[in-house]
ZAZA-682893 format. One line per field, with one value per atom (N, C-alpha, C): residue number from 1; atom name; x, y, z; residue in one letter. Coordinates in Angstrom, 3 decimals, decimal comma. Atoms other than C-alpha are relative to their C-alpha. Layout:
ZAZA-682893
pos = c(NUM;...)
site = c(CA;...)
x = c(X;...)
y = c(Y;...)
z = c(Z;...)
code = c(a;...)
This chain:
ZAZA-682893
pos = c(1;1;1;2;2;2;3;3;3;4;4;4;5;5;5;6;6;6;7;7;7;8;8;8;9;9;9;10;10;10;11;11;11;12;12;12;13;13;13;14;14;14;15;15;15;16;16;16;17;17;17;18;18;18;19;19;19;20;20;20;21;21;21;22;22;22;23;23;23;24;24;24;25;25;25;26;26;26;27;27;27;28;28;28;29;29;29;30;30;30;31;31;31;32;32;32;33;33;33;34;34;34;35;35;35;36;36;36;37;37;37;38;38;38;39;39;39;40;40;40;41;41;41;42;42;42;43;43;43;44;44;44;45;45;45;46;46;46;47;47;47;48;48;48;49;49;49;50;50;50;51;51;51;52;52;52;53;53;53;54;54;54;55;55;55;56;56;56;57;57;57;58;58;58;59;59;59;60;60;60;61;61;61;62;62;62;63;63;63;64;64;64;65;65;65;66;66;66;67;67;67;68;68;68;69;69;69;70;70;70;71;71;71;72;72;72;73;73;73;74;74;74;75;75;75;76;76;76;77;77;77;78;78;78;79;79;79;80;80;80;81;81;81;82;82;82;83;83;83;84;84;84;85;85;85;86;86;86;87;87;87;88;88;88;89;89;89;90;90;90;91;91;91;92;92;92;93;93;93;94;94;94;95;95;95;96;96;96;97;97;97;98;98;98;99;99;99;100;100;100;101;101;101;102;102;102;103;103;103;104;104;104;105;105;105;106;106;106;107;107;107;108;108;108;109;109;109;110;110;110;111;111;111;112;112;112;113;113;113;114;114;114;115;115;115;116;116;116;117;117;117;118;118;118;119;119;119;120;120;120;121;121;121;122;122;122;123;123;123;124;124;124;125;125;125;126;126;126;127;127;127;128;128;128;129;129;129;130;130;130;131;131;131;132;132;132;133;133;133;134;134;134;135;135;135;136;136;136;137;137;137;138;138;138;139;139;139;140;140;140;141;141;141;142;142;142;143;143;143;144;144;144;145;145;145;146;146;146;147;147;147;148;148;148;149;149;149;150;150;150;151;151;151;152;152;152;153;153;153;154;154;154;155;155;155;156;156;156;157;157;157;158;158;158;159;159;159;160;160;160;161;161;161;162;162;162;163;163;163;164;164;164;165;165;165;166;166;166;167;167;167;168;168;168;169;169;169;170;170;170;171;171;171;172;172;172;173;173;173;174;174;174;175;175;175;176;176;176;177;177;177;178;178;178;179;179;179;180;180;180;181;181;181;182;182;182;183;183;183;184;184;184;185;185;185;186;186;186;187;187;187;188;188;188;189;189;189;190;190;190;191;191;191;192;192;192;193;193;193;194;194;194;195;195;195;196;196;196;197;197;197;198;198;198;199;199;199;200;200;200;201;201;201;202;202;202;203;203;203;204;204;204;205;205;205;206;206;206;207;207;207;208;208;208;209;209;209;210;210;210;211;211;211;212;212;212;213;213;213;214;214;214;215;215;215;216;216;216;217;217;217;218;218;218;219;219;219;220;220;220;221;221;221;222;222;222;223;223;223;224;224;224;225;225;225;226;226;226;227;227;227;228;228;228)
site = c(N;CA;C;N;CA;C;N;CA;C;N;CA;C;N;CA;C;N;CA;C;N;CA;C;N;CA;C;N;CA;C;N;CA;C;N;CA;C;N;CA;C;N;CA;C;N;CA;C;N;CA;C;N;CA;C;N;CA;C;N;CA;C;N;CA;C;N;CA;C;N;CA;C;N;CA;C;N;CA;C;N;CA;C;N;CA;C;N;CA;C;N;CA;C;N;CA;C;N;CA;C;N;CA;C;N;CA;C;N;CA;C;N;CA;C;N;CA;C;N;CA;C;N;CA;C;N;CA;C;N;CA;C;N;CA;C;N;CA;C;N;CA;C;N;CA;C;N;CA;C;N;CA;C;N;CA;C;N;CA;C;N;CA;C;N;CA;C;N;CA;C;N;CA;C;N;CA;C;N;CA;C;N;CA;C;N;CA;C;N;CA;C;N;CA;C;N;CA;C;N;CA;C;N;CA;C;N;CA;C;N;CA;C;N;CA;C;N;CA;C;N;CA;C;N;CA;C;N;CA;C;N;CA;C;N;CA;C;N;CA;C;N;CA;C;N;CA;C;N;CA;C;N;CA;C;N;CA;C;N;CA;C;N;CA;C;N;CA;C;N;CA;C;N;CA;C;N;CA;C;N;CA;C;N;CA;C;N;CA;C;N;CA;C;N;CA;C;N;CA;C;N;CA;C;N;CA;C;N;CA;C;N;CA;C;N;CA;C;N;CA;C;N;CA;C;N;CA;C;N;CA;C;N;CA;C;N;CA;C;N;CA;C;N;CA;C;N;CA;C;N;CA;C;N;CA;C;N;CA;C;N;CA;C;N;CA;C;N;CA;C;N;CA;C;N;CA;C;N;CA;C;N;CA;C;N;CA;C;N;CA;C;N;CA;C;N;CA;C;N;CA;C;N;CA;C;N;CA;C;N;CA;C;N;CA;C;N;CA;C;N;CA;C;N;CA;C;N;CA;C;N;CA;C;N;CA;C;N;CA;C;N;CA;C;N;CA;C;N;CA;C;N;CA;C;N;CA;C;N;CA;C;N;CA;C;N;CA;C;N;CA;C;N;CA;C;N;CA;C;N;CA;C;N;CA;C;N;CA;C;N;CA;C;N;CA;C;N;CA;C;N;CA;C;N;CA;C;N;CA;C;N;CA;C;N;CA;C;N;CA;C;N;CA;C;N;CA;C;N;CA;C;N;CA;C;N;CA;C;N;CA;C;N;CA;C;N;CA;C;N;CA;C;N;CA;C;N;CA;C;N;CA;C;N;CA;C;N;CA;C;N;CA;C;N;CA;C;N;CA;C;N;CA;C;N;CA;C;N;CA;C;N;CA;C;N;CA;C;N;CA;C;N;CA;C;N;CA;C;N;CA;C;N;CA;C;N;CA;C;N;CA;C;N;CA;C;N;CA;C;N;CA;C;N;CA;C;N;CA;C;N;CA;C;N;CA;C;N;CA;C;N;CA;C;N;CA;C;N;CA;C;N;CA;C;N;CA;C;N;CA;C;N;CA;C;N;CA;C;N;CA;C;N;CA;C;N;CA;C;N;CA;C;N;CA;C;N;CA;C;N;CA;C;N;CA;C;N;CA;C;N;CA;C;N;CA;C;N;CA;C;N;CA;C;N;CA;C;N;CA;C;N;CA;C;N;CA;C;N;CA;C;N;CA;C;N;CA;C;N;CA;C;N;CA;C;N;CA;C;N;CA;C;N;CA;C;N;CA;C;N;CA;C;N;CA;C;N;CA;C;N;CA;C;N;CA;C;N;CA;C;N;CA;C;N;CA;C)
x = c(0,699;148,506;0,034;-0,077;148,971;-1,401;1,304;146,067;-0,266;0,379;144,152;0,239;-0,246;145,076;-1,310;1,215;142,555;-0,230;0,362;140,713;0,324;-0,363;142,275;-0,981;1,049;139,823;0,442;-0,192;140,206;-1,373;1,272;137,329;0,130;-0,037;136,585;-1,351;1,226;133,957;0,411;-0,425;134,140;-0,523;0,506;132,276;0,761;-0,807;134,550;-0,841;0,838;131,677;-0,425;0,339;130,721;1,186;-1,188;134,287;0,252;-0,218;134,566;-0,976;1,000;131,324;0,307;-0,336;132,388;1,213;-1,206;135,807;-0,363;0,379;134,264;-0,764;0,781;131,832;0,895;-0,835;134,477;1,085;-1,059;137,125;-0,511;0,578;134,718;0,042;-0,076;135,167;1,438;-1,346;138,128;0,719;-0,622;138,724;0,124;-0,057;138,614;0,903;-0,912;141,266;-0,106;0,039;140,794;1,419;-1,397;144,136;0,154;-0,109;143,282;-1,344;1,208;140,737;0,308;-0,163;140,318;-1,219;1,086;138,248;-0,421;0,341;138,277;0,253;-0,234;138,181;1,451;-1,394;141,663;0,893;-0,758;143,009;-0,218;0,285;141,283;0,850;-0,815;143,090;1,450;-1,391;146,458;0,238;-0,162;145,931;-0,179;0,177;144,714;1,297;-1,281;147,983;1,047;-1,017;150,056;-0,288;0,359;148,144;-0,423;0,511;146,688;-0,895;0,906;143,806;-0,788;0,827;141,678;-1,322;1,318;138,451;0,022;0,162;137,668;-1,491;1,395;134,380;-0,084;-0,056;133,637;-1,362;1,177;131,090;0,064;0,010;130,015;0,228;-0,052;129,571;1,177;-1,188;133,076;0,586;-0,578;134,833;1,301;-1,239;137,779;0,003;0,144;137,123;-1,105;1,137;133,826;0,316;-0,226;133,520;-0,073;0,097;132,590;1,350;-1,283;135,808;1,117;-1,004;137,851;-0,034;0,141;136,479;0,665;-0,589;137,480;1,531;-1,452;141,019;0,611;-0,520;141,503;-0,044;0,104;140,282;1,085;-1,052;142,855;1,382;-1,332;145,807;0,213;-0,106;145,051;-1,115;1,118;142,867;-0,298;0,241;143,287;-0,918;0,868;141,412;-1,449;1,425;137,668;-0,659;0,648;135,365;-1,469;1,382;132,137;-0,514;0,594;130,012;-0,968;0,926;128,251;-0,500;0,513;126,005;-1,383;1,343;122,947;-1,010;0,882;121,539;-0,007;0,109;120,251;-0,558;0,499;119,311;0,610;-0,467;119,586;1,220;-1,117;121,942;1,315;-1,219;124,458;0,429;-0,318;124,250;0,580;-0,473;124,665;1,381;-1,286;127,527;1,133;-1,095;129,541;0,301;-0,275;129,111;0,727;-0,717;130,231;1,463;-1,369;133,339;0,789;-0,708;134,143;-0,239;0,307;132,631;-0,593;0,478;131,858;-1,286;1,208;128,972;-0,502;0,622;126,591;-0,993;0,914;124,917;-0,458;0,460;122,758;0,344;-0,465;123,762;-1,042;1,015;120,466;0,100;-0,180;121,655;0,587;-0,522;122,398;1,475;-1,411;125,962;0,297;-0,199;125,530;0,147;-0,104;125,021;1,367;-1,292;128,193;1,113;-1,068;130,426;-0,147;0,224;128,813;0,455;-0,381;129,331;1,521;-1,458;133,016;0,571;-0,509;133,570;-0,305;0,397;131,685;0,803;-0,733;133,388;1,498;-1,394;136,746;0,223;-0,069;135,978;-0,132;0,161;135,453;-1,444;1,422;131,662;-0,490;0,626;129,284;-1,031;0,972;126,952;-0,712;0,812;124,082;-1,109;1,186;121,359;-1,131;1,047;118,321;-0,832;0,832;116,214;0,778;-0,840;119,101;0,250;-0,251;119,877;-1,213;1,222;116,257;-0,139;0,112;116,273;1,050;-1,063;119,613;-0,349;0,378;118,334;-1,079;1,076;115,207;0,547;-0,558;117,203;0,877;-0,856;119,659;-0,835;0,861;116,862;-0,629;0,687;115,114;0,949;-0,955;118,316;0,689;-0,581;119,251;-0,730;0,662;118,581;-0,309;0,432;117,351;1,143;-1,152;120,860;0,619;-0,506;121,411;1,214;-1,136;123,957;-0,488;0,433;123,700;0,329;-0,202;123,304;1,110;-1,113;126,282;-0,273;0,105;126,503;0,810;-0,691;127,535;0,930;-0,820;129,159;1,063;-1,107;132,594;0,908;-0,945;134,746;1,260;-1,251;138,394;0,097;-0,220;139,643;0,285;-0,349;141,165;-1,185;1,170;138,000;-0,988;0,906;135,924;0,540;-0,607;138,378;-0,198;0,171;138,266;-1,463;1,424;134,483;-0,487;0,455;133,959;0,467;-0,521;136,209;-0,683;0,731;134,506;-1,390;1,358;131,098;-0,027;-0,090;132,270;0,342;-0,199;132,942;1,438;-1,409;136,719;0,334;-0,478;138,338;1,113;-1,030;140,799;1,318;-1,250;143,757;-0,035;0,135;142,436;-0,005;0,020;141,748;1,415;-1,378;145,283;0,856;-0,786;146,782;-0,380;0,473;144,647;0,506;-0,365;145,544;1,475;-1,412;149,141;0,242;-0,137;148,644;-0,049;-0,008;148,874;-1,421;1,305;145,988;-0,417;0,304;146,234;-0,547;0,492;145,745;-1,419;1,363;142,703;-0,967;0,860;141,266;-0,268;0,186;141,832;-0,990;0,933;140,044;-1,426;1,319;137,166;-0,611;0,482;136,883;-0,405;0,315;136,982;-1,298;1,231;134,263;-1,223;1,126;132,004;-0,301;0,201;132,564;-0,591;0,440;132,087;-1,449;1,334;128,950;-0,987;0,834;127,619;-0,620;0,388;127,455;0,900;-0,758;128,542;0,207;-0,283;128,724;0,220;-0,321;129,800;-1,251;1,239;126,230;-0,478;0,392;125,515;0,869;-0,898;128,581;-0,374;0,381;127,460;-1,270;1,246;123,968;0,290;-0,354;125,501;0,667;-0,705;127,773;-0,980;1,006;124,729;-0,801;0,845;122,587;0,784;-0,830;125,528;0,504;-0,439;126,166;1,439;-1,390;129,612;0,087;0,177;128,535;-1,471;1,391;125,349;-0,549;0,626;122,881;0,094;-0,127;123,462;1,399;-1,327;127,095;-0,124;0,085;127,457;0,561;-0,403;127,676;0,119;-0,088;128,750;-0,257;0,370;126,943;0,031;-0,130;127,958;-0,358)
y = c(1,197;272,993;-0,025;0,132;271,693;-0,050;-0,023;272,446;-1,348;1,269;269,424;0,054;0,073;268,283;0,127;-0,184;269,421;-1,176;1,055;266,965;0,503;-0,423;267,188;-0,592;0,382;267,057;0,293;-0,174;266,561;0,085;-0,172;267,825;-0,513;0,555;265,899;0,220;-0,324;267,394;0,703;-0,595;268,376;1,415;-1,364;271,663;0,924;-0,902;274,459;0,772;-0,793;276,444;-0,812;0,874;273,446;-0,114;0,107;273,020;1,288;-1,284;276,722;0,179;-0,118;276,631;-0,916;0,947;273,539;0,474;-0,489;275,017;1,139;-1,129;278,220;-0,488;0,549;276,226;-0,691;0,790;273,904;0,832;-0,820;276,570;0,868;-0,742;278,266;-0,820;0,894;275,252;-0,058;-0,068;275,485;-1,344;1,328;271,707;-0,704;0,605;271,104;0,840;-0,676;271,941;-0,640;0,488;271,592;0,038;0,079;270,395;-0,139;0,140;269,926;-0,114;0,113;269,911;-0,791;0,819;267,387;0,183;-0,225;267,909;-1,269;1,286;264,283;-1,119;1,141;260,885;-0,438;0,406;260,089;0,939;-0,970;263,300;-0,230;0,272;262,413;-1,158;1,151;259,060;0,423;-0,440;260,691;0,906;-0,931;263,477;-0,702;0,762;261,006;-0,706;0,670;259,075;0,988;-0,986;262,257;0,667;-0,783;264,077;-0,854;0,887;261,128;0,749;-0,760;263,228;-0,919;0,781;262,097;-0,377;0,206;262,472;0,537;-0,452;262,729;0,167;-0,261;264,364;-0,179;0,472;262,687;0,063;0,062;263,295;-1,301;1,224;260,298;0,302;-0,275;261,871;0,888;-0,750;262,889;-0,616;0,529;262,576;-0,749;0,771;260,294;-1,195;1,109;258,183;0,390;-0,365;258,137;-0,204;0,068;258,468;-1,396;1,376;254,807;-0,706;0,667;253,501;0,721;-0,750;256,302;-0,422;0,456;255,203;-1,354;1,331;251,601;0,075;-0,088;252,573;0,659;-0,682;254,942;-0,913;0,909;252,367;-1,081;1,012;249,924;0,578;-0,572;252,327;0,908;-0,889;254,761;-0,373;0,488;252,712;0,850;-0,834;255,200;1,174;-1,116;257,892;-0,462;0,303;257,853;0,763;-0,628;258,633;0,284;-0,451;260,625;0,398;-0,330;260,676;1,162;-1,130;263,972;0,104;0,132;263,502;0,625;-0,519;265,028;-1,129;1,148;261,512;-0,907;0,898;259,217;-1,359;1,285;256,229;-1,142;1,145;252,940;-0,658;0,665;251,548;0,708;-0,757;254,337;-0,202;0,130;254,108;-1,377;1,357;250,334;-0,238;0,215;250,388;0,679;-0,748;253,052;-0,482;0,559;251,554;-1,331;1,252;248,215;0,269;-0,376;250,015;0,473;-0,387;251,163;1,404;-1,343;254,635;-0,099;0,005;255,515;0,797;-0,795;257,865;0,476;-0,451;259,247;1,102;-1,126;262,660;0,479;-0,627;264,217;1,488;-1,391;267,711;0,996;-0,876;269,148;0,075;0,039;268,403;1,319;-1,240;271,369;-0,150;-0,003;272,360;-0,628;0,596;271,255;-1,511;1,443;267,673;-0,376;0,296;267,821;0,022;-0,080;268,968;-1,095;1,085;266,470;-1,332;1,253;263,669;-0,149;0,043;264,546;-0,376;0,297;264,460;-1,441;1,352;261,192;-1,070;1,053;259,219;0,071;-0,103;260,569;-0,813;0,803;258,798;-1,493;1,408;255,555;-0,455;0,333;255,713;0,190;-0,238;255,829;1,109;-1,094;258,666;0,085;-0,089;258,827;1,020;-0,843;261,286;-0,828;0,768;260,288;-0,908;0,819;259,074;-1,196;1,083;256,998;-1,033;0,912;255,518;-0,906;0,777;254,400;-1,072;0,965;252,726;-1,088;0,996;251,022;-1,032;0,922;249,522;-0,970;0,848;248,229;-1,010;0,886;246,807;-1,078;0,977;245,130;-1,147;1,017;243,314;-0,889;0,777;242,263;-0,823;0,714;241,084;-1,156;1,130;238,589;-1,285;1,255;235,003;-0,722;0,692;232,403;-0,274;0,237;231,826;1,305;-1,286;235,534;0,474;-0,396;235,869;0,911;-0,938;238,864;-0,505;0,424;238,157;0,820;-0,672;239,021;0,161;-0,226;240,451;-1,069;1,063;237,919;0,555;-0,592;240,352;0,887;-0,789;241,750;0,439;-0,530;243,991;0,426;-0,436;244,672;1,518;-1,442;248,185;0,504;-0,431;248,445;-0,104;0,155;247,138;1,135;-1,118;249,816;1,287;-1,200;252,502;0,025;0,083;251,327;0,186;-0,097;250,972;1,441;-1,385;254,516;0,858;-0,804;256,029;-0,343;0,405;254,003;0,632;-0,536;255,108;1,519;-1,446;258,728;0,396;-0,264;258,390;0,026;-0,016;257,980;-1,173;1,045;256,045;-0,788;0,844;253,241;0,745;-0,751;255,567;0,962;-0,948;258,132;-0,714;0,795;255,459;-0,431;0,448;254,125;1,135;-1,144;257,598;0,400;-0,394;258,367;-0,949;1,002;255,115;-0,408;0,340;254,846;-1,449;1,387;251,477;-0,019;0,088;250,220;-0,131;0,142;250,293;-1,471;1,434;246,490;-0,446;0,347;246,253;0,516;-0,554;248,517;-0,918;0,892;246,252;-1,300;1,225;243,221;0,230;-0,315;244,907;0,146;-0,164;245,848;-1,368;1,345;242,243;-0,756;0,678;240,919;0,538;-0,604;243,387;-0,559;0,492;242,283;-1,459;1,409;238,611;-0,161;0,127;239,047;0,464;-0,583;241,185;-0,521;0,506;239,350;1,166;-1,183;242,678;0,048;0,172;242,944;1,279;-1,247;246,626;1,131;-1,141;250,013;0,608;-0,553;251,227;-0,812;0,853;248,229;0,231;-0,292;248,933;1,326;-1,304;252,536;-0,102;0,176;251,513;-0,703;0,703;249,107;0,951;-0,947;251,853;0,936;-0,881;254,066;-0,746;0,733;251,396;-0,478;0,453;250,243;1,151;-1,149;253,782;0,391;-0,336;253,959;1,401;-1,384;257,110;0,330;-0,415;259,141;0,366;-0,214;259,647;1,436;-1,386;263,427;0,313;-0,191;262,927;-0,068;0,043;263,785;-1,307;1,312;260,519;0,007;0,255;259,431;-1,490;1,404;256,194;-0,315;0,347;254,568;-1,469)
z = c(0,492;63,947;-1,527;1,454;60,401;-0,608;0,668;58,074;-0,656;0,617;56,806;-1,501;1,441;53,313;-0,752;0,784;50,745;-0,957;0,949;48,492;-1,400;1,355;45,044;-1,014;0,950;42,130;-1,429;1,440;38,368;-0,647;0,697;36,196;-1,427;1,358;32,978;-0,672;0,727;30,662;-1,281;1,259;26,998;-0,212;0,117;27,568;0,949;-0,811;28,761;1,000;-0,889;30,246;1,223;-1,121;32,399;0,953;-0,844;33,642;0,772;-0,666;34,413;1,155;-1,055;36,402;1,173;-1,058;38,331;0,793;-0,683;39,094;0,967;-0,850;40,450;1,225;-1,112;42,576;1,022;-0,899;44,020;0,674;-0,595;44,591;1,141;-1,122;46,977;1,288;-1,154;49,294;0,515;-0,574;51,665;0,015;-0,090;51,690;-1,341;1,332;47,911;-0,901;0,920;45,303;-1,380;1,380;41,522;-0,550;0,442;40,158;-1,509;1,443;36,486;-0,676;0,811;33,669;-1,259;1,204;30,851;-0,901;0,949;27,694;-0,737;0,624;26,453;0,997;-0,873;28,053;-0,006;0,087;26,804;0,803;-0,779;28,315;1,492;-1,413;31,597;0,513;-0,398;31,698;0,196;-0,081;31,034;1,201;-1,114;33,587;1,343;-1,240;36,198;0,374;-0,257;35,834;0,499;-0,359;36,090;1,347;-1,181;38,841;1,193;-1,043;40,799;0,994;-0,862;42,144;0,933;-0,917;45,062;-0,655;0,618;43,075;-1,431;1,386;39,361;-0,271;0,372;38,343;-1,510;1,389;35,011;-0,693;0,867;32,260;-0,795;0,803;30,170;-1,472;1,438;26,735;-0,345;0,408;25,701;-1,256;1,244;22,340;0,233;0,038;21,532;0,952;-0,948;24,638;0,969;-0,843;26,511;1,476;-1,436;30,264;0,584;-0,480;30,699;-0,117;0,205;29,186;0,738;-0,761;30,755;1,469;-1,379;34,123;0,191;-0,114;33,497;-0,016;0,105;32,471;1,235;-1,182;35,402;1,216;-1,148;37,904;-0,056;0,150;36,488;0,281;-0,090;36,450;1,209;-1,168;39,303;0,974;-0,828;41,688;1,224;-1,181;44,548;-0,311;0,387;42,589;-0,056;0,020;43,167;-1,135;1,151;40,258;0,291;-0,152;40,471;-1,377;1,291;37,317;0,182;0,028;36,604;-1,431;1,362;33,580;-0,130;0,273;31,948;-0,097;0,196;31,583;1,225;-1,152;34,306;-0,403;0,486;32,121;0,799;-0,773;33,979;-0,637;0,684;31,320;0,291;-0,288;31,887;1,447;-1,423;35,669;0,299;-0,254;35,700;-0,618;0,673;33,193;0,745;-0,610;34,957;1,418;-1,326;38,423;-0,135;0,245;36,989;-0,340;0,337;35,696;1,219;-1,216;39,225;0,503;-0,498;39,656;1,401;-1,384;43,275;0,179;-0,128;42,556;-1,337;1,246;39,957;0,338;-0,171;39,916;-1,366;1,232;37,231;0,069;0,041;36,106;0,519;-0,567;37,328;1,523;-1,451;40,883;0,499;-0,570;43,158;0,354;-0,334;43,941;1,350;-1,323;47,554;-0,076;0,172;46,405;-0,562;0,611;44,309;1,040;-1,003;47,148;1,052;-0,958;49,528;-0,582;0,655;46,991;-0,049;0,056;46,569;1,360;-1,343;50,320;0,408;-0,399;50,767;-0,726;0,708;48,014;0,324;-0,442;49,165;1,271;-1,220;52,452;-0,284;0,347;50,546;-0,086;0,080;50,444;-1,432;1,297;47,488;0,148;-0,052;46,568;-1,344;1,206;44,070;0,194;-0,066;43,228;0,598;-0,703;45,364;-0,903;0,888;42,427;-0,537;0,507;41,072;1,093;-1,118;44,499;0,235;-0,210;44,840;-1,074;1,086;41,418;0,121;-0,140;42,053;1,058;-1,062;45,271;-0,475;0,524;43,540;-1,004;1,015;40,634;0,615;-0,660;42,956;0,579;-0,583;44,736;-1,065;1,033;41,536;-0,852;0,844;39,823;0,727;-0,716;42,514;-0,377;0,282;41,595;1,318;-1,222;44,086;0,962;-0,868;45,391;0,482;-0,451;45,898;-0,766;0,814;43,109;-1,110;1,008;40,863;-1,404;1,373;37,155;-0,647;0,649;34,971;-1,491;1,426;31,476;-0,733;0,732;28,834;-1,078;1,050;26,398;0,611;-0,538;27,210;-1,140;0,970;25,070;0,744;-0,614;25,769;-0,061;0,001;26,476;-1,407;1,354;22,993;-0,937;0,860;21,347;0,211;-0,279;23,080;-0,613;0,582;21,993;-1,515;1,445;18,379;-0,377;0,292;18,445;0,103;-0,138;19,719;-1,168;1,103;17,062;-1,318;1,206;14,323;0,012;-0,112;15,596;-0,137;0,164;15,592;-1,429;1,419;11,864;-0,465;0,373;11,876;-0,932;0,907;9,018;0,696;-0,611;9,773;0,200;-0,092;9,081;1,179;-1,105;11,577;1,345;-1,232;14,195;0,358;-0,219;13,784;0,559;-0,453;14,215;1,420;-1,334;17,265;1,078;-1,002;19,041;-0,063;0,112;17,851;-0,373;0,451;16,171;-1,522;1,457;12,586;-0,543;0,651;10,121;-0,016;0,010;9,877;1,360;-1,337;13,665;0,203;-0,079;13,433;-0,728;0,788;10,743;0,753;-0,789;12,966;1,139;-1,096;15,876;-0,534;0,600;13,574;-0,311;0,316;12,374;1,268;-1,258;15,956;0,597;-0,516;16,990;-0,735;0,794;14,160;0,310;-0,330;14,973;1,397;-1,384;18,713;0,181;-0,154;18,339;-1,042;1,108;15,250;-0,768;0,765;13,415;-1,228;1,227;9,810;-0,811;0,711;8,857;1,000;-0,861;10,219;0,625;-0,539;10,613;1,210;-1,115;12,844;1,223;-1,119;14,964;0,660;-0,526;15,327;0,840;-0,778;16,438;1,318;-1,234;18,950;0,983;-0,868;20,310;0,696;-0,596;20,889;1,063;-0,947;22,557;1,216;-1,123;24,728;0,854;-0,774;25,936;-0,235;0,304;24,356;-0,592;0,415;22,536;0,190;-0,132;22,862;-1,364;1,304;20,063;-0,465;0,433;20,077;-0,504;0,577;19,006;-1,515;1,460;15,278;-0,546;0,502;13,382;-1,513;1,428;9,933;-0,183;0,177;9,080;-1,481;1,421;5,803;-0,195)
code = c(m;m;m;t;t;t;a;a;a;a;a;a;k;k;k;r;r;r;i;i;i;t;t;t;v;v;v;l;l;l;l;l;l;a;a;a;d;d;d;d;d;d;h;h;h;m;m;m;i;i;i;v;v;v;r;r;r;e;e;e;g;g;g;l;l;l;r;r;r;k;k;k;l;l;l;l;l;l;e;e;e;a;a;a;e;e;e;s;s;s;d;d;d;i;i;i;e;e;e;v;v;v;v;v;v;g;g;g;e;e;e;a;a;a;a;a;a;t;t;t;g;g;g;r;r;r;q;q;q;a;a;a;v;v;v;e;e;e;m;m;m;a;a;a;r;r;r;d;d;d;l;l;l;q;q;q;p;p;p;d;d;d;v;v;v;i;i;i;v;v;v;m;m;m;d;d;d;i;i;i;a;a;a;m;m;m;p;p;p;r;r;r;l;l;l;n;n;n;g;g;g;l;l;l;e;e;e;a;a;a;t;t;t;r;r;r;q;q;q;i;i;i;r;r;r;q;q;q;t;t;t;v;v;v;p;p;p;a;a;a;s;s;s;k;k;k;i;i;i;l;l;l;i;i;i;l;l;l;s;s;s;a;a;a;h;h;h;s;s;s;d;d;d;d;d;d;a;a;a;y;y;y;v;v;v;e;e;e;s;s;s;v;v;v;t;t;t;a;a;a;m;m;m;g;g;g;a;a;a;s;s;s;g;g;g;y;y;y;l;l;l;i;i;i;k;k;k;q;q;q;t;t;t;s;s;s;g;g;g;n;n;n;f;f;f;l;l;l;t;t;t;e;e;e;a;a;a;i;i;i;r;r;r;e;e;e;i;i;i;h;h;h;k;k;k;g;g;g;k;k;k;t;t;t;f;f;f;f;f;f;s;s;s;p;p;p;a;a;a;i;i;i;a;a;a;k;k;k;r;r;r;l;l;l;n;n;n;h;h;h;q;q;q;h;h;h;q;q;q;s;s;s;s;s;s;l;l;l;n;n;n;r;r;r;k;k;k;g;g;g;v;v;v;r;r;r;k;k;k;q;q;q;s;s;s;v;v;v;t;t;t;h;h;h;l;l;l;s;s;s;t;t;t;r;r;r;e;e;e;v;v;v;e;e;e;v;v;v;l;l;l;q;q;q;l;l;l;i;i;i;a;a;a;e;e;e;g;g;g;e;e;e;a;a;a;n;n;n;k;k;k;q;q;q;v;v;v;a;a;a;a;a;a;e;e;e;l;l;l;g;g;g;i;i;i;s;s;s;i;i;i;k;k;k;t;t;t;v;v;v;e;e;e;k;k;k;h;h;h;r;r;r;d;d;d;h;h;h;l;l;l;m;m;m;q;q;q;k;k;k;l;l;l;d;d;d;i;i;i;h;h;h;d;d;d;t;t;t;a;a;a;g;g;g;l;l;l;t;t;t;r;r;r;y;y;y;a;a;a;i;i;i;t;t;t;a;a;a;g;g;g;i;i;i;i;i;i;e;e;e;c;c;c;d;d;d;v;v;v;p;p;p;l;l;l;t;t;t;i;i;i;v;v;v)
């Protein structure tokens, strides 16, 4: 009898000790195989395209490209891969943003290992999985956000993938030249994206863009910032 195919998993977290702990935990499961590790959101996107794992365990707070935008890009380019967010934060804004981007589940890092392995198996089956407290809040919010016709309210502000990438790098303190090098675009293009961001968000300085990035969950407030 042919052995069942194992669930392939990509780990995306900027802390090596976290990835090592997750790998050890998951490798103890006979039906799960860790096929790669990514330390940044951009690396996670690239490895997802190359490896096409069944499940990606993704942190939100990562440098160069946050987990929210990495999730959106992966869902667009590798739609068969399911994404499970594993974060230290359970703020409603993060949960709502990442589920809107296409994540299939959300666990807080204080969750036991049993929940993690169960979540991986469930979302691999096409289901969703959330930490109990988050699931309860999501259900309540879903009910309260329905209008009289039963249509969920939509956000009015939308940034493109490139705009989010530029915004995160600006908020992390990168100069236009560094942003251009990181994204492989010209400095003039970076300047255009910066101008479009300011116009779209009605923000007129770098400090304002940085504050917006924090409140929108694009970066976290514990990320070292250079505000000028």
